[in-house]
N, C-alpha and C positions, 0 to 999 in steps of 0.2 A: 446440409441440414434443411429439412423442409419446414417452412414457417408454420404450417397448420399443426404438424406434429409437435413442434416446439411450443406453440401457444397452448395446446391442449395439455401437454405434460407439465409445463410450468404453472398453468392456471390451476390444475388439479392439486399440485403439491402446495402451492402458495395458499389457495383457498382453504385447504385442509388445515394448514398450520395457523392461519389467521383466524379461522372461525373459532378456534379454541380460546382465543384471547378476547373475543367480543368485537362488537362493531367499532369501538374506539380505535382499534388497530388496523382497520381496513386501510389499504394504501390510499393516501390522499390524492395521488395522481395516477392511479391505475396500477395494474399488475405488470405491464410490459412497457419498455421504453419505446415511444413512438419514433425516436431517432430523427427528429426534425433537423433540418440543415439551414444555416444562415441566420444568425442571431438578429432579430428584428431591430431596425434602427431605433424604434421607440424604446427598446430596452437599453440600448447604448446611451440614449439621451436621458434615461431615467435618473433622477437625483441620487438614488441609492447606488447606481452604477458608478457615478462619479465619486460617491463617498467611499466605496470599497477600495478605490485606487488612490484616494487622497493620501499624500505623504509617502507614497511608495515609488521607488524607481523600478519599473518593470524589468530592467536588465539585472536586477539583483534578486528577482523573484523566480526561484527555481523550485518546481514541484518535485520534492525529493523522494517520492514513492509512487512510481508509475510502472505497473506490470506490463510486460510484453508476453505474448503467448500466441499460439496458433496450432494448427494440426499437421504441419509439415507438407501441405499440399503444394508449396512453392517448389518442391523438389531440390532445394539447395542442400548441400552436404551438411550444413550446420543449421538447418531449419528448426524451428521450435517443435517440440514433441509433447504429446500428452498420452497418458496411459490408455490403452484400449478399454480399460475398466470404465472410463468415463462415457463410453458409448454402449455399455452392457446393461441389459435389463436385470442382471444379477447384482448390480451395484447401483440401485436407484438413487441413493444420496449423491454419489459422484456424478451420475447422469444429470440430475437436476442442477447440481453446482455448475457443471459445464454449460448448461443452457443459460443459467443466470449470468455467468461471465460473458458469454457470447452476446447475449442481448444487451447487457450493460455496455459493451463496447460497440454495439450497433452493427455487429457482423451480419446479422440476419438481414437487416434492411439494405446494407450495401450489396450483399450477395445476390439479392433478388434482381439486381440490375446487371448482373454479370452472367455472360453466357456459360452454360454448364460445361462447355468444352474448354473453358479457361481453367487450367489446372491449378492456378494460384489464387483462387477466389478468397479463401479464408485468410491465409497469411497476409496477403496484400491488403485486404479490406480492414484488418485490424490496424495496420499502420496508416492506411489512408484516413480512417476516421479520426485517429489520434492526431495526425498531422493537421487535419482540418480544424479540430478543436483548439490546438495550440495557436494556429494562425488567426483565430478569432480573438485571441488575447492581445493585449497591447504589445507592440514590438519590443523585443528584449526578453520576454518571458520564455522559459525553457522547461521542458519535462525531462526528468532524469529516468531513463529506461533501465529496468532491472533485469539482469540475467538471473538464471536459477539453475544451480548445480544439481547433479544426481544425489539420491540417497546413497551413502557409501557405508561399507561395513567397517569393522574395527581395524582392518588392515588397509583401509583406504581404497578399496576396490569399488567401482561404481556398480550399483545394483538396480538396473531398470525395472525389474519385477517388483521392487519395493518402492519405486518412485511414482509420483503422480504427474509431475511436470519436469521438463528439461528445456531450458532456454540458454543456449551456449553464449559465452562471452563474445565470440567472434560475430555472432548474429547481431546482437544489440550494438556492438562497436561499429559494425558496418552501417546500421541504420543511423547512428549518430553522425558518422562521417558524411552520409548522404544528405542530411539536413542539419548542418551544424548550427544554424541560426535558431532552431527550436528544440534540438535534442542534445543532451549529454547522456553519459551512460555509467552504470554501476555494475561492476563485475560480481560474480558469485563463484567462490572457490572453496571447496571443502578442505579444511585444514589437515585432514588425515591423509590426503593424497600424497603419494611419494613425490610428485612434481609440484606440490603446492607452492613452494617458494619461487620456483621458476615461473609458474603460471601467474603468481602475484606480481613479479617483476615485469612480465610481459604485459599484463593488464595495465600496470602503471605507465609503462612506456607508450601504450596505445591510447592513453588519455582517460582511463577509468578514474572516477572521482571518489570511489568508496567501494566497499565490499558488502554484499548482501547475504545474510544467513537467515534461515528459518530452521532453528535447531531440531525441533521435533519432527519435521518433515524431511530433513536431510541426515538425521542421526549424527548431530554434532553436540558434544558436551563441552560447553565453553570453559568449564572448570578443569578439563582434562589436561594433563601434562603434555599430551599429544599436540596441543595448540601452542605450546611455548615458543617454538621457533617461528611459527606463523605470526604470533603477536610481536615478536622482536622485529620481524620484517615489516610489519605494518607501521611500527614506530619509525623505523629507518626510512621508509618511503612516505611517511606522513599520510597514510591512507586510513580513514576511519572505517569502522564496521557498523553497519545498520543491521541490528539483529532483533528478531521478534521477541517480545516479552509477553508472558501470559499464555493462556490456553489459546488454541487455534482450531476454529471449526470451518473456516473458509476452505481449508484443505485438511484431509485427515492426517493424523500423525500417530506414530506408535508409542511415543514417550513424551507426554506433555511436561514432565518434570525437567526436561532439558532446557525449557524456556523460563525456568525460575530466575528472576533477576539477580538473585544472590550468587548465581553461578558465574556472573560476570566479574567477580572480584579479581580473579587471576588476570584478566585482560586489563582492568583498570590499574591494578597494582604494578603492571608492567608498562604503564604509560600510554595504552591504546585509547584513542578517542572512540567512544561508543555512543550511538544513538539507539535508544530502546524504542522499537516500533510500537505504536499505539499506547505508549507510556504504561505498558503492562496493565491495562485496565480491565482485564477479563480473567476470572478464575482465581483459584487458590493453590498454594503449594506449601511444602514444609519450610519452616523457618530454619534454614541451614545454619544460621548464626548460633542457634542453640545446639544443633546437632543434626546428623543425617535423618533422624526421625523426629525432628522438632515439630511442634504443633502446627497445623495448617494456618496460614495467614493469607489474606488477599494479596494477590500479586502487586496491586497498586501500593499497598502498604510497604511491601518489601522494596519496591522501586523508590518510594518516598524516602525510605531509610538511606538508600544509596545517594539519592539526590541531596539529602541534607548532610551528607558526610563531607566535611570541608576538604578532605584529601582529594575528592573527585570533582571539585567545583569546576575545573577547566577541562575535565575529561568526559563527564557523563552528561548526556543530552536526552531530551524526550522528543520523539517523533509523533506528531499529532495525526498521522494517517488513521482513518477509520473512526475518529472521534465523533463524527457526525452520525454514524450508524446507530441504530436503535440500541444494540447491546453494549455500546461504549459511551453513548451520549450522556449517561449519568455523571461522567467524569468532567464534563465541560465546566460545570460550576466550581468544583474544587480546583481545577487548573486555572480558571480565571482568577480565583482568589489568591493563588500563589504568585503574586506579582514578582516576588524575588526570584522565581524561576523563569520568567518570561524571556530573558536573554538567552536561555538555554533550551528553549522550545523551538522546534523546527517544523514548518508546515509541509505536509505531503497529503496527497488525496487518497492513496490506495486504489487508484484507477485500475480496473473499470467499476469497482464496487459502488461509487457514487452514482453510476448510471443504472444501477439495478433499482427500479422504482420503489419496491416495497421496503427497501433497507433504511431509508431516511424519511423521517416524518417531521416536517417543519411545524405543523400545528401542535404536535406534542411538545416541541421546544418552546412554543409560545405559551402553552399551558403551564410550563415550568418557570415562566417568567424570564426566559433567556432570549426571546425574540419579540419584537413589536409586531403588531398586526400588519402594518404596511410592509415590513420586511418579509413576512410570510408570503404575502401576495406577490412581491417581486421575485422571491426565490422560486415559488411554484411556477412562475412564468418562464424563468431561465431553465428549469430542470430538464425539460424535454429537448432542449437545444444543445446544451454544453455541460457535460458532467464535471469537467475540470473547473469551469467558472462557477458552477453551482456549489461545489464543495468549498472552494475558496471564499465565495461570497458569504456562506453561512458563518465561517470562522471569523470573517471580518465584521459581521453584524451581531453575533451573539454577545451578550453582556450579562454581568451579574451586578445588579444595581447600576452604578456608573462605571464599572470596570470592564474594559474590553481588552482583548489580546493586544499586546504591544506590536507596533509596526515591525520591530526587529525580528519577530519570529517568522515573518514572511520574507525577509531578506536573507534567504537561506544560502545564497551563493557564498557568503562569508565563511560558512562552515566547511563547504566543500573545496574552497580555494584558500584556506587559511595558510 
């Protein structure tokens, strides 16, 4: 990836989008991530740095939503893969999305220091940057690396032509074994696969802490009877499922209705622990409790209905990944006010998205009364150094009146090792 080409393409796409919204939405810290290294000591000694870690045990703080990706240039048989469409001029949206992800993970900056003859620049630099960010956090902190299964057809056959990403379980499991002090891993297994139960048992045996689904990008209907055996196996192995809720535009999907939160009733009724990624805070879909063609309701309203159902009190959880991004941040205030939910909310960053400079605007959060001015200054100083710390710090500092997110939502290890 040539940096000049990347910057021109990203800048053109971003400027075009942002100019429509007016000057207020111009990125507060620029269009691209400068990918600075080494958090300055002055920031480590800042009173707000001490505040965000107050009352927390770093060994219990696991970032539960960290994406692994690459382009397969490591040459490993189980290397990460992305669709060739992401490099094609015929698919400009995918192309821009790839550049955003790469810059958010600082692959561009790392690769500039790697000889072109080195065939593993991208795959290795993704891991190297993430490892660096984790080691800047207090000892004990861990990132949970997400695998990502293929799109599968109704017979459970993988379909690379319909897939955008593929990150094998074995790949992220190996990364976690290589640096067990900072990494755990989460498997991704399509429930329609003929070998789904065997794969689930193997993942559990190799230390997977959960299963990751993105239904509309993998072609999974959580309400389908095809998932029944898989759900029973998850209960038997005490493996939770982290599944996307609501519409998804970070990656294209063919069927957004598959991420309707109400489709999770089958899993919940079978006793599976479920964490709904992003708390289903984006988009609308049919109210399936009324019928298959029920009137459209906000996904968050449907998620709220499930969360308030007493039968699911110990089964349903909310994953706060992406909640700091512009299109999700509206939900911070409602979630802060739901103090009764705080024990069931789980922090995750959705890395590398917090590293994409235009996606998060602290000044906007200040205008909404969610951040103090000194917090904005501190956060903007952190942002170019460490995307994981930046996202974590926002969630520790946002408030609605005197209400802040409970310490318990950052002690996520309890959920994955219950």
